[in-house]
C-alpha positions, 0 to 999 in steps of 0.5 A: 807486807813483810812487816805485817807478816813478822808482827802476825808471827811475833803475835803467834809466838805470844799467844803460844807463850801465854797459854797455860801449862796442861794440868798434871795428872792425878796420882792413881788411888791405891785400890780399896781392900776389905781390910781398909774398914778395919780398925784393931783397938787396944781392947782385949776381948774374953773368950769362953768356950762351952763343952756341950750336948743336946742330949745333957740335962745341965746343958739345957737347964744352965749351960746355954744361959751361961754361955748366953749371959757371958756374950750379952754382957759384951766384949766377949766371943762365945763358943758352943763346942758340941759333943758327940751324938749331937746332931750338930757334933763337931768334927771328933778329931777337932773336938778332941784337939779342943780337950787335949789342951783345954780339958773338960774333965769328960763332961758337959757342960763344961767351961773354958774362959781364956786360960781358966779351965773347967770352971763353974761360973764363967761370967765371973771370970769374963771381966778378968780377961777383959782387963788384961792389957791388950798388946795385940789388938785385932778387928774381923769381918766377913763376907760370902761370895761365890759359895764361899766365907771369906773372912778378912783380919787385921792385927796390930802390935801395940808393943814390940813382940820379941817371939812373934813366931810363937803366936798362932792364929785361927778363924772359926766358922759359926752358926746360929739359929739351928732349932733342934731339941735340948734336953733339960731345956723348957723352951719348946723351941729351942734355938742353938747359937754360937756353934762351932762348925769348923776351923781354919786349921782343920783338926788342930784348934790352935790355928797356925803360925802366920805372923812375921813382924813383931815391930810395935805398930806393925800390921798383919792382914789375912783372909782365911776361907771357908767353903759353905756346905749345903748345911750351913744356912749362910745368913746365920753364919759368921766368923770368930777369930782367936790369937794364942801363943805356944807356951811350955804352961797349961794350956800349951796355947795360951790365949792372947785375944779374939774377935768375931764378925757376929753382928 
């Protein structure tokens, strides 16, 4: 009996020893973020500002079409800056901030492409900017929830940037699809697109100094937020993001790169 008991005990020990080790728990995966799908490319886009107004004859005759041709050419962010007495006029302090650094000679329409101000044929300048070497790339997306537009931005340094604190970044809330009269237009139902509504930096068109790391391949992420006022149509709204570098030149805030979330 003792022998049999001993054998049973030995068998139990062998069986226990043969049990496989428990599976290790999987490593926790990092939580997904809105930045995961953003991939800044090494490509410079053109930036076109159009000072414009609904009461302006030449704006309707040619200005609107010129801005549209720049956007339709691709790799271009086009912005309509609405002057006073337009139904969707940009807030005066913000409009004046644009004018102070990128003068329009108090004329509408007036175009600025990159750092070339008051140009007559904006499309001809776009390719010059698009062919510039890109040392700071960016990508942009947005979503609207709980009455806010959240603008997600990721940038990537494609070379070492020594004076990174001289770089500024801004998001502009923009809107398409506004129907109201346009003097000089032959369209019976003019549609106003690419309209700048607000800047993330309030009355300063050039944005904020948010960058901290100038190392090559360093990435920067940030979320801008806008309250979606009742006068905005959410499905017609999107964001444009622009990077400027502060200098002692004219304009003071030199254009670096831009993107928008417009589909």
